[in-house]
C-alpha positions in Angstrom: -0.2 0.0 0.0 1.5 3.5 -1.0 0.3 7.1 0.2 -0.6 10.0 -1.1 -1.1 13.8 1.3 -4.9 14.1 1.3 -5.5 16.9 4.0 -4.7 15.9 6.9 -4.3 12.8 6.2 -3.8 10.3 3.1 -5.2 8.6 1.0 -4.2 4.7 -0.6 -3.8 3.0 -3.3 -1.8 0.5 -4.8 -0.4 0.5 -8.8 -0.6 -3.4 -10.1 -0.3 -4.8 -14.0 2.2 -3.6 -16.0 5.3 -1.3 -14.5 6.5 2.2 -17.0 3.1 0.9 -20.0 2.1 3.6 -22.2 -1.0 3.3 -21.0 -2.1 3.8 -17.5 -5.5 3.4 -16.0 -7.2 4.9 -12.5 -9.8 2.7 -10.6 -11.5 4.6 -7.6 -12.8 2.8 -5.2 -14.8 2.3 -1.7 -14.8 0.1 0.8 -11.8 -3.7 1.9 -11.3 -4.6 -1.9 -10.9 -1.1 -3.1 -7.4 -1.0 -3.8 -6.7 -5.0 -5.0 -6.7 -5.8 -8.3 -10.5 -6.9 -9.6 -9.8 -9.8 -11.9 -5.8 -10.6 -11.8 -6.2 -13.4 -14.2 -7.8 -10.6 -16.9 -5.2 -7.8 -15.9 -2.3 -9.7 -16.8 -4.2 -9.8 -20.4 -3.2 -6.3 -20.5 -0.1 -4.4 -21.2 -1.3 -1.4 -18.4 -0.7 -0.4 -15.1 -3.8 -0.4 -13.2 -3.7 1.9 -10.2 -6.2 1.7 -7.5 -7.5 4.4 -5.1 -9.3 3.5 -2.2 -11.7 6.2 -0.9 -14.1 6.9 1.9 -16.2 8.7 3.9 -14.9 12.9 4.0 -13.0 12.2 0.8 -16.7 11.9 -1.1 -18.6 14.1 1.1 -20.4 17.2 -1.0 -19.5 15.5 -4.3 -22.1 18.2 -6.4 -19.7 21.3 -5.1 -16.7 20.4 -7.0 -13.7 23.0 -7.3 -14.4 24.2 -3.8 -12.7 23.8 -0.7 -15.1 21.0 0.1 -13.7 17.2 1.0 -14.6 16.2 -2.5 -13.5 19.1 -4.3 -10.0 18.9 -2.3 -10.5 15.0 -2.6 -10.2 15.6 -7.3 -7.1 17.9 -6.3 -5.3 15.5 -4.3 -6.3 12.7 -7.3 -5.1 15.1 -9.8 -1.8 15.5 -8.2 -0.9 11.3 -8.1 -2.3 11.0 -11.3 0.4 13.4 -13.0 3.3 12.1 -10.7 2.3 8.4 -10.9 1.5 8.4 -14.8 3.8 11.3 -16.1 3.0 12.1 -20.0 0.7 9.0 -20.6 -3.0 9.0 -21.8 -5.2 7.6 -18.4 -8.2 5.5 -18.3 -10.2 6.2 -14.9 -13.0 3.9 -13.2 -15.8 4.6 -11.1 -17.1 2.4 -9.4 -20.5 3.0 -7.3 -20.6 6.4 -4.5 -16.7 6.7 -6.2 -18.7 7.5 -9.6 -19.3 10.9 -8.7 -15.1 11.7 -7.6 -14.5 9.7 -11.2 -16.1 11.8 -13.7 -15.1 15.3 -12.2 -11.1 14.2 -12.2 -11.7 13.1 -15.9 -13.0 16.6 -16.2 -10.4 18.4 -14.7 -7.7 16.6 -16.6 -9.4 17.3 -20.2 -7.8 15.0 -23.3 -5.2 13.6 -20.4 -8.4 11.2 -19.3 -9.7 10.0 -22.7 -11.7 7.1 -21.5 -13.5 6.8 -18.4 -15.7 3.7 -17.5 -18.2 4.5 -14.2 -19.9 1.4 -12.8 -23.3 0.9 -10.9 -23.3 4.7 -10.3 -26.2 6.8 -9.7 -27.9 9.9 -11.1 -27.7 12.7 -9.2 -31.6 12.8 -6.5 -32.4 16.4 -6.2 -32.5 18.8 -8.8 -29.5 21.0 -7.7 -27.1 18.0 -7.8 -28.8 18.1 -11.5 -28.1 21.6 -12.8 -24.9 21.6 -11.3 -23.3 17.9 -12.4 -25.0 18.7 -16.0 -22.9 21.6 -17.7 -19.8 19.4 -16.8 -21.0 16.1 -18.2 -22.3 18.0 -21.3 -18.1 19.6 -21.7 -16.3 16.1 -20.6 -13.7 15.2 -23.1 -13.4 11.9 -22.2 -15.6 8.7 -24.0 -18.0 7.6 -21.4 -18.7 3.4 -21.3 -21.5 3.4 -18.0 -22.3 0.3 -17.1 -25.5 -0.4 -14.7 -27.7 -4.0 -14.1 -28.3 -6.5 -12.0 -30.3 -6.2 -8.4 -29.6 -1.9 -8.6 -29.3 0.4 -7.1 -28.1 1.9 -10.1 -30.5 1.1 -13.1 -31.2 1.6 -16.7 -32.7 5.1 -15.9 -29.7 6.3 -13.8 -27.5 5.3 -17.1 -29.7 7.1 -19.4 -29.4 10.6 -17.3 -25.3 9.9 -17.7 -25.7 9.4 -21.3 -27.9 12.0 -22.4 -25.8 15.2 -21.1 -22.7 13.6 -22.5 -21.0 14.4 -25.7 -19.3 10.7 -26.3 -21.2 7.6 -24.1 -23.2 4.5 -24.2 -24.6 2.4 -21.6 -24.5 -1.1 -20.8 -27.1 -3.0 -18.7 -25.7 -6.3 -17.3 -28.4 -8.9 -17.3 -29.3 -10.4 -13.5 -27.8 -13.7 -14.6 -24.4 -12.9 -15.4 -23.9 -11.1 -12.0 -22.5 -13.4 -9.1 -22.2 -10.9 -6.1 -24.0 -11.8 -2.7 -26.7 -8.9 -3.0 -26.8 -9.2 -6.6 -25.1 -5.6 -7.7 -22.8 -4.9 -10.2 -19.9 -5.1 -9.9 -16.9 -3.8 -11.0 -15.2 -7.4 -10.8 -18.1 -8.8 -13.0 -17.5 -6.4 -15.8 -13.7 -6.1 -15.1 -13.1 -7.7 -18.9 -15.2 -4.8 -21.0 -14.3 -1.9 -18.2 -10.4 -2.3 -19.0 -11.3 -3.2 -22.6 -12.7 0.5 -22.8 -10.6 2.3 -20.7 -7.7 1.0 -21.9 -8.0 0.5 -26.0 -5.5 -1.2 -27.8 -3.6 -2.8 -25.1 -4.6 -5.8 -24.7 -1.3 -8.7 -25.5 -1.9 -10.1 -28.3 
């Protein structure tokens, strides 16, 4: 486990895959498995370096109000510094799972063309009008090509995916059938769709 400065503490992250690969992927998740490889067998099939960052409260607080001195806004700045340090002069893909999805979106927007691919997995759309109004202009100007994955028993569903896709320049939705999800609660997880997600955020990096 490596550590990056954040406020009065540190963000934990791990790197795996191919050291020095020309393609880097930053994965943002929460929980005990946040900094583990979603599927080492699949990752090893790609010439890519993956940096998995674990986020939790208070890093996710106030996600609609990015760009200011909120915990979420400062988290984006810390992630931006980490990305610039760990993947200098590289094109980068970003992945956000569930509650870390909004942070991934804002990180991709903050990095501009450096982040050319983004995938969000099991991410719900904003639940209140203010959050929707604040997030919509940012989505409309997002440079990255986006994959929005939902499925299973929720909580994010096709309605959430459509909300994001309709507001992005280049985005597609993928609805995963329930019988393809093996998680205990029936929710789509990054592990269950890692092959599809990695193919999107690391185009051309699959080993031949």
